[in-house]
N, CA, C and O atoms as a DFTB+ gen file, in Angstrom:
304 C
 N C O
     1  1       0.852      -1.174       0.000
     2  2       0.000       0.000       0.000
     3  2       0.898       1.237       0.000
     4  3       1.595       1.508       0.978
     5  1       0.875       1.973      -1.090
     6  2       1.776       3.110      -1.268
     7  2       1.570       4.189      -0.214
     8  3       2.521       4.882       0.150
     9  1       0.358       4.342       0.279
    10  2       0.088       5.377       1.273
    11  2       0.758       5.056       2.606
    12  3       0.920       5.937       3.449
    13  1       1.143       3.806       2.795
    14  2       1.763       3.393       4.052
    15  2       3.184       2.885       3.815
    16  3       3.584       1.864       4.374
    17  1       3.929       3.584       3.002
    18  2       5.273       3.134       2.646
    19  2       6.286       3.276       3.777
    20  3       7.416       2.807       3.644
    21  1       5.914       3.904       4.876
    22  2       6.826       4.035       6.019
    23  2       6.566       2.968       7.082
    24  3       7.313       2.863       8.055
    25  1       5.512       2.184       6.897
    26  2       5.171       1.138       7.856
    27  2       5.779      -0.163       7.359
    28  3       5.493      -0.609       6.247
    29  1       6.620      -0.768       8.192
    30  2       7.314      -2.000       7.807
    31  2       7.027      -3.092       8.826
    32  3       6.741      -2.823       9.993
    33  1       7.111      -4.315       8.358
    34  2       6.975      -5.475       9.235
    35  2       8.033      -6.481       8.838
    36  3       8.039      -6.990       7.717
    37  1       8.925      -6.761       9.768
    38  2       9.998      -7.715       9.530
    39  2      10.078      -8.639      10.729
    40  3      10.096      -8.171      11.867
    41  1      10.126      -9.947      10.496
    42  2      10.126     -10.900      11.613
    43  2      11.247     -10.677      12.626
    44  3      11.076     -10.973      13.809
    45  1      12.384     -10.162      12.177
    46  2      13.532      -9.988      13.073
    47  2      13.561      -8.625      13.778
    48  3      14.490      -8.345      14.535
    49  1      12.561      -7.782      13.538
    50  2      12.496      -6.480      14.205
    51  2      11.204      -6.408      15.004
    52  3      10.113      -6.448      14.436
    53  1      11.328      -6.302      16.309
    54  2      10.190      -6.177      17.225
    55  2       9.179      -7.315      17.028
    56  3       7.969      -7.114      17.140
    57  1       9.694      -8.499      16.737
    58  2       8.844      -9.676      16.612
    59  2       7.837      -9.604      15.476
    60  3       6.804     -10.272      15.519
    61  1       8.126      -8.807      14.467
    62  2       7.234      -8.705      13.317
    63  2       6.118      -7.695      13.471
    64  3       5.256      -7.592      12.598
    65  1       6.115      -6.943      14.571
    66  2       5.094      -5.902      14.739
    67  2       5.294      -4.805      13.701
    68  3       6.395      -4.619      13.182
    69  1       4.225      -4.088      13.407
    70  2       4.310      -2.967      12.479
    71  2       5.189      -1.880      13.101
    72  3       4.945      -1.425      14.219
    73  1       6.202      -1.482      12.360
    74  2       7.167      -0.489      12.841
    75  2       7.260       0.676      11.859
    76  3       6.744       0.630      10.742
    77  1       7.933       1.705      12.319
    78  2       8.181       2.879      11.495
    79  2       9.526       2.727      10.797
    80  3      10.566       2.648      11.451
    81  1       9.502       2.686       9.482
    82  2      10.707       2.671       8.640
    83  2      11.778       1.670       9.090
    84  3      12.970       1.968       9.019
    85  1      11.367       0.502       9.547
    86  2      12.317      -0.532       9.934
    87  2      13.022      -0.277      11.252
    88  3      13.912      -1.037      11.634
    89  1      12.639       0.776      11.952
    90  2      13.242       1.077      13.254
    91  2      12.519       0.283      14.346
    92  3      11.481      -0.330      14.097
    93  1      13.063       0.302      15.514
    94  2      12.453      -0.386      16.639
    95  2      11.434       0.521      17.338
    96  3      11.384       0.597      18.565
    97  1      10.645       1.186      16.545
    98  2       9.568       2.058      17.017
    99  2       8.286       1.496      16.413
   100  3       8.094       1.531      15.198
   101  1       7.410       0.976      17.274
   102  2       6.206       0.337      16.753
   103  2       5.084       1.348      16.512
   104  3       5.021       2.408      17.135
   105  1       4.216       0.979      15.596
   106  2       3.019       1.770      15.344
   107  2       2.217       1.879      16.637
   108  3       1.691       2.946      16.954
   109  1       2.123       0.788      17.378
   110  2       1.380       0.788      18.634
   111  2       1.903       1.801      19.635
   112  3       1.120       2.442      20.337
   113  1       3.227       1.954      19.710
   114  2       3.806       2.929      20.629
   115  2       3.424       4.335      20.210
   116  3       3.036       5.153      21.044
   117  1       3.535       4.620      18.912
   118  2       3.223       5.957      18.417
   119  2       1.745       6.278      18.648
   120  3       1.410       7.341      19.168
   121  1       0.871       5.358      18.260
   122  2      -0.561       5.580      18.421
   123  2      -0.924       5.672      19.906
   124  3      -1.773       6.477      20.290
   125  1      -0.291       4.863      20.725
   126  2      -0.532       4.920      22.168
   127  2      -0.159       6.265      22.773
   128  3      -0.863       6.780      23.642
   129  1       0.951       6.830      22.312
   130  2       1.380       8.135      22.815
   131  2       0.390       9.229      22.414
   132  3       0.077      10.109      23.215
   133  1      -0.101       9.174      21.174
   134  2      -1.102      10.146      20.729
   135  2      -2.385       9.949      21.540
   136  3      -3.003      10.922      21.974
   137  1      -2.778       8.703      21.742
   138  2      -3.977       8.406      22.520
   139  2      -3.872       8.849      23.968
   140  3      -4.880       9.145      24.609
   141  1      -2.663       8.893      24.479
   142  2      -2.441       9.332      25.858
   143  2      -2.419      10.848      25.982
   144  3      -2.250      11.385      27.077
   145  1      -2.592      11.540      24.851
   146  2      -2.676      12.993      24.906
   147  2      -1.434      13.746      24.493
   148  3      -1.407      14.975      24.559
   149  1      -0.402      13.036      24.068
   150  2       0.810      13.713      23.628
   151  2       0.598      14.283      22.234
   152  3      -0.078      13.672      21.407
   153  1       1.158      15.423      21.979
   154  2       1.021      16.072      20.673
   155  2       2.077      15.545      19.712
   156  3       3.050      14.910      20.119
   157  1       1.867      15.821      18.430
   158  2       2.864      15.482      17.425
   159  2       4.200      16.114      17.798
   160  3       5.240      15.459      17.750
   161  1       4.164      17.379      18.166
   162  2       5.408      18.091      18.488
   163  2       6.130      17.457      19.671
   164  3       7.359      17.393      19.682
   165  1       5.384      16.990      20.663
   166  2       6.008      16.311      21.807
   167  2       6.680      15.018      21.361
   168  3       7.800      14.726      21.778
   169  1       6.009      14.249      20.523
   170  2       6.607      13.012      20.020
   171  2       7.856      13.295      19.193
   172  3       8.866      12.605      19.326
   173  1       7.782      14.306      18.348
   174  2       8.926      14.637      17.503
   175  2      10.113      15.123      18.336
   176  3      11.263      14.890      17.964
   177  1       9.849      15.787      19.444
   178  2      10.928      16.230      20.328
   179  2      11.514      15.054      21.112
   180  3      12.725      14.975      21.317
   181  1      10.646      14.150      21.544
   182  2      11.078      12.987      22.333
   183  2      11.804      11.958      21.466
   184  3      12.735      11.297      21.926
   185  1      11.380      11.830      20.237
   186  2      11.952      10.859      19.296
   187  2      12.411      11.622      18.047
   188  3      11.701      11.630      17.042
   189  1      13.576      12.257      18.093
   190  2      14.009      13.140      17.003
   191  2      14.216      12.433      15.663
   192  3      14.287      13.093      14.627
   193  1      14.311      11.118      15.668
   194  2      14.474      10.366      14.424
   195  2      13.140      10.121      13.731
   196  3      13.117       9.620      12.607
   197  1      12.023      10.466      14.381
   198  2      10.719      10.370      13.731
   199  2      10.430      11.639      12.951
   200  3      10.951      12.712      13.256
   201  1       9.594      11.495      11.947
   202  2       9.140      12.624      11.153
   203  2       7.620      12.705      11.247
   204  3       6.958      11.713      11.553
   205  1       7.084      13.864      10.990
   206  2       5.635      14.073      11.068
   207  2       4.872      13.037      10.224
   208  3       3.843      12.518      10.657
   209  1       5.377      12.744       9.032
   210  2       4.707      11.761       8.160
   211  2       4.724      10.359       8.779
   212  3       3.814       9.570       8.526
   213  1       5.737      10.039       9.582
   214  2       5.757       8.750      10.291
   215  2       4.545       8.636      11.209
   216  3       3.885       7.598      11.257
   217  1       4.264       9.697      11.926
   218  2       3.130       9.696      12.858
   219  2       1.817       9.609      12.088
   220  3       0.915       8.860      12.463
   221  1       1.718      10.376      11.015
   222  2       0.499      10.344      10.206
   223  2       0.242       8.947       9.647
   224  3      -0.890       8.465       9.666
   225  1       1.285       8.307       9.156
   226  2       1.092       6.976       8.604
   227  2       0.783       5.959       9.690
   228  3       0.018       5.025       9.452
   229  1       1.354       6.114      10.864
   230  2       1.023       5.211      11.976
   231  2      -0.460       5.314      12.313
   232  3      -1.117       4.302      12.555
   233  1      -0.981       6.526      12.327
   234  2      -2.407       6.716      12.608
   235  2      -3.277       6.145      11.495
   236  3      -4.309       5.532      11.766
   237  1      -2.868       6.343      10.248
   238  2      -3.631       5.776       9.125
   239  2      -3.601       4.254       9.162
   240  3      -4.611       3.603       8.896
   241  1      -2.457       3.694       9.489
   242  2      -2.331       2.232       9.571
   243  2      -3.232       1.688      10.680
   244  3      -3.929       0.692      10.486
   245  1      -3.216       2.333      11.824
   246  2      -4.053       1.884      12.938
   247  2      -5.535       1.972      12.581
   248  3      -6.310       1.080      12.927
   249  1      -5.929       3.032      11.897
   250  2      -7.323       3.179      11.474
   251  2      -7.694       2.085      10.479
   252  3      -8.778       1.509      10.562
   253  1      -6.803       1.802       9.547
   254  2      -7.048       0.761       8.558
   255  2      -7.209      -0.602       9.236
   256  3      -8.118      -1.362       8.902
   257  1      -6.319      -0.908      10.192
   258  2      -6.404      -2.187      10.906
   259  2      -7.665      -2.270      11.748
   260  3      -8.248      -3.347      11.879
   261  1      -8.092      -1.166      12.314
   262  2      -9.305      -1.162      13.139
   263  2     -10.540      -1.441      12.300
   264  3     -11.538      -1.946      12.815
   265  1     -10.487      -1.121      11.025
   266  2     -11.628      -1.347      10.139
   267  2     -11.664      -2.753       9.552
   268  3     -12.661      -3.148       8.947
   269  1     -10.587      -3.509       9.726
   270  2     -10.568      -4.877       9.222
   271  2     -11.598      -5.713       9.954
   272  3     -11.931      -5.439      11.107
   273  1     -12.095      -6.724       9.284
   274  2     -12.979      -7.655       9.962
   275  2     -12.606      -9.059       9.542
   276  3     -12.113      -9.289       8.438
   277  1     -12.844      -9.966      10.421
   278  2     -12.528     -11.360      10.157
   279  2     -13.771     -12.028       9.599
   280  3     -14.867     -11.909      10.148
   281  1     -13.577     -12.727       8.504
   282  2     -14.676     -13.451       7.876
   283  2     -14.497     -14.923       8.184
   284  3     -13.470     -15.513       7.847
   285  1     -15.489     -15.516       8.822
   286  2     -15.430     -16.932       9.161
   287  2     -15.962     -17.720       7.969
   288  3     -17.079     -17.494       7.505
   289  1     -15.151     -18.636       7.490
   290  2     -15.534     -19.465       6.359
   291  2     -16.178     -20.754       6.860
   292  3     -15.737     -21.324       7.858
   293  1     -17.194     -21.203       6.184
   294  2     -17.844     -22.460       6.553
   295  2     -16.897     -23.602       6.285
   296  3     -16.138     -23.578       5.317
   297  1     -16.942     -24.610       7.147
   298  2     -16.116     -25.799       6.938
   299  2     -16.637     -26.564       5.731
   300  3     -17.847     -26.714       5.559
   301  1     -15.742     -27.039       4.910
   302  2     -16.149     -27.774       3.707
   303  2     -16.405     -29.224       3.989
   304  3     -16.755     -29.977       3.080
C-alpha cells in the first residue's frame, strides 16, 4: 500500500510488529502516545528520528487495521 510506505513489518524487528521505517519504534507505541494525549510536536521532540509523516502513517495504519474484519468461512 503506497500510502503506508513508512510502515514495515519484519520478523527480526520487534517480533514482526508494524514499525516505522524498519526502526524499533512500533506503530502501537506511536498511536498509544497520541492516545495518551501527547502532541505530534512532543513526540517529535522525544523521538528526534521520527518525522511528522511517520506519525500520520502510523495513525492511518491503525485506522485501517481497526476497520478490518474477520470473515469466518464455513467448513467444507
